[in-house]
Each structure stands twice: as C-alpha cells, then as structure tokens.
C-alpha positions, -999 to +999 in steps of 0.1 A: +465+265+171+433+253+186+404+273+201+383+259+230+349+272+237+332+273+270+297+261+268+278+265+301+258+235+313+221+240+311+215+212+336+196+223+366+216+200+389+245+177+385+262+149+404+298+140+411+310+105+402+309+096+440+273+107+442+264+087+411+279+056+426+262+061+459+227+067+444+231+038+419+239+015+448+208+028+467+185+024+438+197-009+423+168-028+438+143-001+428+145+001+390+117+026+384+124+049+413+132+086+409+150+108+434+129+138+442+149+168+454+130+195+472+135+220+500+116+227+532+115+256+556+139+246+584+167+256+607+180+289+617+188+301+581+158+292+561+158+260+540+169+224+542+174+200+513+151+170+511+159+138+491+131+112+487+128+081+466+095+084+446+077+064+419+069+095+399+074+132+396+048+157+408+031+183+386+056+211+378+087+191+388+117+195+365+132+161+354+169+158+352+184+126+338+218+121+354+225+088+335+206+057+325+202+047+361+195+079+379+167+105+373+161+134+396+128+153+399+134+188+412+104+202+430+089+232+411+090+255+441+128+247+446+141+252+411+154+287+416+169+278+450+187+248+435+198+259+400+233+248+392+237+228+424+261+199+423+253+169+445+283+151+460+288+121+483+318+123+507+331+100+534+338+118+567+355+093+589+333+062+589+302+081+578+291+090+543+273+123+537+254+137+507+267+173+502+251+200+481+274+225+464+249+252+458+262+284+442+230+302+453+237+299+490+246+331+508+245+318+543+245+284+561+240+275+597+269+263+617+259+226+615+253+228+578+217+217+581+200+248+567+208+275+542+196+308+527+198+324+493+196+360+482 
C-alpha cells in the first residue's frame, strides 16, 4: 500500500508545455530578457493582462523562474490578481493565442479581453 501526498504549488504563476515552447521560441534571440506580467485597467469588467519583454524587473516585482530559459516578473500591484494563474498557448484556427487560466476571475467580458476578481 502506498500513500500519496498532495503538496500545493507555491508558485505564483505557471505555464503549460505549449506556453513554454511558445515563449522559448519568442525569446531565443533575447537571452537576458524577462517576461513581465502585469495588469491594467481596461474593458468593461475591470482589468486586462499585459505581457512585456523587459531587461529587468521593477522594484517589488515577484520573480518566477519557469525553467532555465524563461523567467517571469509579476508586477507587485498584480500579484493578488494573478496568484495561481496558469499561462497557456493555444491554436485557434490559424491563430495562436496566449490564454490565462486565472482561478481568481469572477467575471469576464464577452470577448475575453478583460476580467474582474472578487
């Protein structure tokens, strides 16, 4: 008989394998570039996600090392909005889209551009 333990992840954010492949390909020619994840006031429900390639984190950003090739700096003012968010990359027809699976979201606009949390 074996017993398995559930150990919750303490990572602020995570990425799917598809997202990792996508961001690795985007950053391959920019070896010291971080991805900065933040939010901005936008849309009809409150916030929009913002992804920017940056050379360094800003004061207060939380650094998340996804792997040896990808490091994400999460903006200090967005940490609680984004806690436990999984970043995915999916193909929709001929287009690729970065998706955010955010368990904190309580409402999204119809087009998926903005979200709100409780």
